[in-house]
C-alpha positions as CSV (number, residue, x, y, z in Angstrom):
1,M,-11.0,-14.9,-4.9
2,R,-11.9,-15.3,-8.5
3,W,-9.3,-12.8,-9.7
4,R,-9.1,-14.2,-13.2
5,N,-12.3,-12.4,-13.9
6,L,-10.6,-9.0,-13.6
7,D,-9.1,-6.9,-16.4
8,R,-5.3,-6.7,-16.4
9,S,-3.0,-3.7,-16.0
10,Q,-0.2,-3.0,-18.4
11,N,1.8,-1.3,-15.7
12,V,3.6,-4.3,-14.1
13,D,7.4,-4.6,-14.5
14,D,8.6,-8.1,-13.6
15,R,12.2,-7.9,-12.4
16,R,12.3,-11.1,-10.4
17,G,15.6,-12.8,-10.6
18,T,17.4,-10.0,-12.4
19,G,19.3,-8.6,-9.4
20,R,18.9,-5.0,-10.3
21,A,20.2,-3.2,-7.2
22,G,21.0,0.1,-5.6
23,A,21.8,1.5,-2.2
24,V,18.6,2.2,-0.3
25,A,18.1,5.8,1.0
26,G,16.0,7.0,3.9
27,G,12.5,7.7,2.2
28,I,6.3,10.1,6.3
29,G,0.6,14.3,10.1
30,G,-4.5,17.2,13.6
31,L,-4.0,18.2,9.9
32,G,-7.2,19.9,8.8
33,I,-6.0,20.5,5.2
34,I,-6.0,16.8,4.5
35,G,-9.6,16.6,5.2
36,V,-10.2,19.7,3.1
37,L,-8.4,18.2,0.2
38,L,-10.5,15.0,0.4
39,A,-13.7,17.0,0.7
40,I,-12.9,19.2,-2.3
41,F,-11.7,16.4,-4.5
42,L,-13.8,13.5,-3.5
43,G,-16.9,15.2,-2.0
44,G,-18.5,14.6,1.3
45,G,-16.8,14.8,4.7
46,G,-13.6,15.5,5.0
47,G,2.7,5.4,2.7
48,G,3.1,5.4,1.7
49,L,5.7,8.1,2.1
50,G,6.3,6.5,5.5
51,D,6.9,3.2,3.7
52,A,9.3,4.6,1.1
53,L,11.1,7.4,3.0
54,S,11.5,6.2,6.6
55,G,14.1,3.7,7.7
56,L,14.7,1.7,4.6
57,G,17.7,-0.6,4.9
58,A,20.7,-0.7,2.6
59,G,20.9,-3.0,-0.4
60,A,24.2,-4.0,-1.9
61,P,24.9,-2.7,-5.4
62,G,24.7,-5.3,-8.0
63,Q,24.6,-6.0,-11.7
64,T,21.6,-6.6,-13.9
65,V,21.5,-10.2,-15.2
66,T,19.2,-12.0,-17.6
67,Q,15.9,-13.1,-16.0
68,P,16.1,-16.8,-15.1
69,P,13.7,-19.2,-16.9
70,E,11.4,-19.6,-13.9
71,Y,10.4,-15.9,-14.1
72,A,10.5,-15.5,-17.8
73,G,7.2,-14.9,-19.5
74,L,3.8,-14.4,-17.8
75,D,3.5,-16.7,-14.8
76,E,0.6,-16.8,-12.3
77,V,2.2,-14.4,-9.9
78,E,2.6,-11.7,-12.5
79,D,-0.8,-12.4,-13.9
80,F,-2.4,-12.1,-10.4
81,V,-0.6,-8.8,-9.6
82,S,-1.6,-7.5,-13.1
83,A,-5.3,-8.4,-12.4
84,I,-5.3,-6.7,-8.9
85,L,-3.5,-3.6,-10.1
86,G,-5.9,-3.4,-13.1
87,S,-8.9,-3.5,-10.7
88,T,-7.5,-0.6,-8.7
89,E,-7.0,1.4,-11.9
90,V,-10.7,1.0,-12.7
91,V,-11.8,2.2,-9.3
92,W,-9.5,5.3,-9.2
93,N,-10.1,6.1,-12.8
94,D,-13.8,6.4,-12.0
95,V,-13.3,8.3,-8.7
96,F,-11.0,10.8,-10.4
97,A,-13.2,11.2,-13.4
98,E,-16.2,12.1,-11.2
99,S,-14.3,15.1,-10.0
100,G,-13.1,16.1,-13.5
101,R,-9.6,14.9,-13.1
102,T,-7.5,12.2,-14.8
103,Y,-6.0,9.3,-12.8
104,R,-2.4,8.5,-13.7
105,P,-1.9,4.9,-12.6
106,A,1.1,3.8,-10.6
107,E,3.7,1.4,-11.9
108,L,4.3,-1.8,-10.0
109,V,7.6,-3.7,-9.9
110,L,7.9,-7.3,-8.8
111,F,11.4,-8.1,-7.6
112,T,13.5,-10.6,-5.6
113,G,16.2,-9.6,-3.2
114,F,16.7,-6.0,-4.2
115,T,16.1,-3.6,-7.1
116,E,16.7,0.0,-8.1
117,S,14.2,2.7,-7.3
118,A,14.1,6.5,-7.3
119,C,14.0,6.4,-3.5
120,G,17.5,4.9,-3.6
121,G,16.6,1.2,-3.9
122,A,14.2,-1.5,-2.6
123,N,15.2,-4.6,-0.7
124,A,13.3,-7.6,0.6
125,Q,13.6,-6.6,4.2
126,V,11.5,-3.5,3.6
127,G,8.5,-5.4,2.3
128,P,6.0,-3.9,-0.1
129,H,6.2,-0.1,-0.4
130,Y,5.5,2.9,-2.6
131,C,8.1,5.3,-3.8
132,P,6.5,8.7,-4.4
133,L,9.5,9.9,-6.4
134,D,9.0,7.5,-9.2
135,K,5.3,6.8,-8.5
136,T,6.1,3.1,-8.3
137,I,5.1,0.2,-6.0
138,Y,7.8,-2.3,-5.1
139,I,6.8,-5.8,-4.1
140,D,8.9,-8.8,-3.1
141,R,6.4,-11.6,-2.9
142,D,8.4,-13.4,-0.2
143,F,6.9,-10.7,2.1
144,Y,3.7,-12.6,2.3
145,A,5.4,-15.8,3.6
146,E,7.1,-13.6,6.2
147,L,3.8,-12.1,7.2
148,E,2.4,-15.6,7.8
149,R,5.5,-17.0,9.5
150,R,6.4,-14.1,11.9
151,F,3.2,-12.2,12.5
152,G,0.5,-14.9,12.2
153,A,-1.4,-13.7,9.1
154,Q,-3.6,-16.4,7.6
155,G,-2.5,-15.5,4.0
156,G,-4.7,-16.1,1.0
157,D,-5.0,-14.4,-2.4
158,F,-7.3,-11.6,-1.1
159,A,-4.8,-10.8,1.7
160,E,-2.2,-10.4,-1.0
161,A,-4.6,-8.2,-3.0
162,Y,-5.2,-6.0,0.0
163,V,-1.5,-5.3,0.2
164,V,-1.4,-4.2,-3.4
165,A,-4.5,-2.0,-2.9
166,H,-3.0,-0.4,0.2
167,E,0.2,0.6,-1.7
168,V,-1.9,1.9,-4.6
169,A,-3.8,4.0,-2.0
170,H,-0.5,5.7,-1.2
171,H,-0.2,6.5,-4.9
172,V,-3.7,8.0,-4.8
173,Q,-2.5,10.1,-1.8
174,N,0.5,11.2,-3.8
175,E,-1.7,12.2,-6.8
176,L,-3.9,14.2,-4.5
177,E,-0.8,15.9,-3.0
178,I,-1.8,14.7,0.5
179,M,1.7,13.3,0.9
180,D,3.2,16.8,0.3
181,Q,0.9,18.2,3.0
182,V,1.9,15.5,5.4
183,R,5.6,16.1,4.8
184,S,5.2,19.8,5.4
185,A,3.2,19.2,8.6
186,Q,5.9,16.8,9.8
187,Q,8.6,19.4,9.1
188,S,6.6,22.1,10.9
189,D,5.8,19.9,13.9
190,P,8.4,17.1,14.3
191,G,7.0,16.0,17.6
192,Q,3.8,14.9,15.7
193,A,5.7,13.2,12.9
194,N,4.7,9.7,13.9
195,A,1.1,10.7,14.4
196,F,1.0,12.2,10.9
197,S,2.5,9.0,9.5
198,V,-0.1,6.8,11.3
199,A,-3.0,9.0,9.9
200,L,-1.5,8.6,6.4
201,E,-1.3,4.8,6.7
202,L,-4.7,4.4,8.2
203,Q,-6.1,6.5,5.4
204,A,-4.5,4.1,2.9
205,D,-6.1,1.2,4.7
206,C,-9.5,3.0,4.3
207,L,-8.9,3.7,0.6
208,A,-8.0,0.0,0.2
209,G,-11.4,-0.8,1.7
210,V,-13.0,1.5,-0.9
211,W,-11.3,-0.7,-3.5
212,A,-12.6,-3.9,-1.8
213,N,-16.2,-2.4,-1.9
214,Y,-15.8,-2.2,-5.7
215,I,-14.6,-5.8,-5.8
216,F,-17.7,-6.8,-3.8
217,Q,-20.0,-4.9,-6.1
218,L,-18.7,-6.8,-9.1
219,G,-20.5,-9.9,-7.7
220,D,-18.4,-12.6,-9.3
221,V,-15.0,-12.0,-7.8
222,L,-15.2,-12.3,-4.0
223,E,-15.6,-15.7,-2.3
224,A,-16.5,-16.6,1.2
225,G,-13.7,-15.6,3.6
226,D,-12.0,-13.1,1.3
227,I,-12.8,-10.0,3.4
228,E,-11.7,-11.9,6.5
229,E,-8.4,-12.5,4.8
230,A,-7.9,-8.8,4.3
231,L,-8.9,-8.0,7.8
232,N,-6.5,-10.6,9.1
233,A,-3.7,-9.2,7.0
234,A,-4.4,-5.6,8.2
235,A,-4.4,-6.8,11.8
236,A,-1.1,-8.7,11.3
237,V,0.7,-5.6,10.3
238,G,-0.5,-3.4,13.1
239,D,2.3,-1.7,15.0
240,D,1.3,-3.2,18.3
241,R,1.4,-6.8,17.0
242,I,4.7,-6.2,15.2
243,Q,6.3,-4.6,18.2
244,S,5.1,-7.4,20.4
245,A,6.6,-10.0,18.1
246,T,9.9,-8.3,17.5
247,Q,10.6,-6.4,20.7
248,G,8.4,-8.0,23.3
249,Q,6.9,-4.7,24.3
250,I,4.5,-2.2,22.8
251,N,5.3,1.5,22.6
252,P,2.4,3.5,20.9
253,E,4.6,6.7,20.8
254,T,6.8,5.1,18.1
255,W,4.0,3.8,15.9
256,T,4.0,4.8,12.2
257,H,1.2,2.6,10.8
258,G,-1.4,2.3,13.6
259,S,-2.6,-0.6,15.8
260,S,-4.2,-3.7,14.6
261,E,-7.5,-2.5,15.8
262,Q,-7.1,0.8,14.0
263,R,-6.1,-0.8,10.7
264,V,-9.0,-3.1,10.8
265,Q,-11.4,-0.3,11.7
266,W,-10.4,1.9,8.8
267,F,-10.3,-0.8,6.2
268,T,-13.8,-1.7,7.3
269,Q,-14.9,1.9,7.1
270,G,-13.8,2.1,3.5
271,Y,-15.3,-1.3,2.7
272,Q,-18.7,-0.6,4.2
273,T,-19.1,2.9,2.8
274,G,-17.3,2.6,-0.5
275,D,-16.7,6.3,-0.2
276,A,-13.2,7.7,-0.2
277,A,-14.5,10.9,1.4
278,Q,-15.2,8.9,4.5
279,C,-11.5,8.2,4.9
280,D,-10.5,11.4,6.8
281,T,-8.2,9.8,9.3
282,F,-6.6,13.2,10.0
283,N,-9.6,14.8,11.7
284,S,-11.2,11.8,13.5
């Protein structure tokens, strides 16, 4: 991936090595209104919160310290994340503008170990996630190594970019108030809470595919094998693969993100169409 050709975002906060900490709080559904929202806002047919508000572990309180020299200044990790986040801002600025609205970009925090967030805190065990309360994405880059080591992902820079685009997609859902609708649906029908969460996550995969379509259209960024990296990463974080690796058995009733096949299917849908209105996972 020739990511150096991309414009940079100014919305990255590098906290790596500072040890900012906080206790982590718990922090998401058919749902026809989701399709209606997409149809009205994005045209055509028609977290995430589950990442940030469900089952986060506890991080020990700590004290902010000066950032160590290895993280001070702009290094390649921060530059890369700024480039990917910047590319998502271009995409969603355009999509929102087409419907007469203004896109308010997410913040992105790079951290190590743990850090404070409005959702009660973020730690390395959670992995990349979006907190809707402060509209911020939290990423501990060690997650990528864990993805390769434990779940067989092939890695690569475009796989890492896909993860950022997926979390940004949760921010898009939050801006469109889709998350609020999902939360209400879960409260009204707790028995379908996991199904609602799966639909939300698969929609984020599809919206990440829409971003990937934009990257493809640029013509000078994608390289051979990049899309395969994203598909491999999507498959690696399927609930079925994770359950098989961690529990030795698969239980679809407890899924919150969808199977490997579903995640690949919906990313591909977004990538091939380039149309966010085709990401109605709630009525398919």
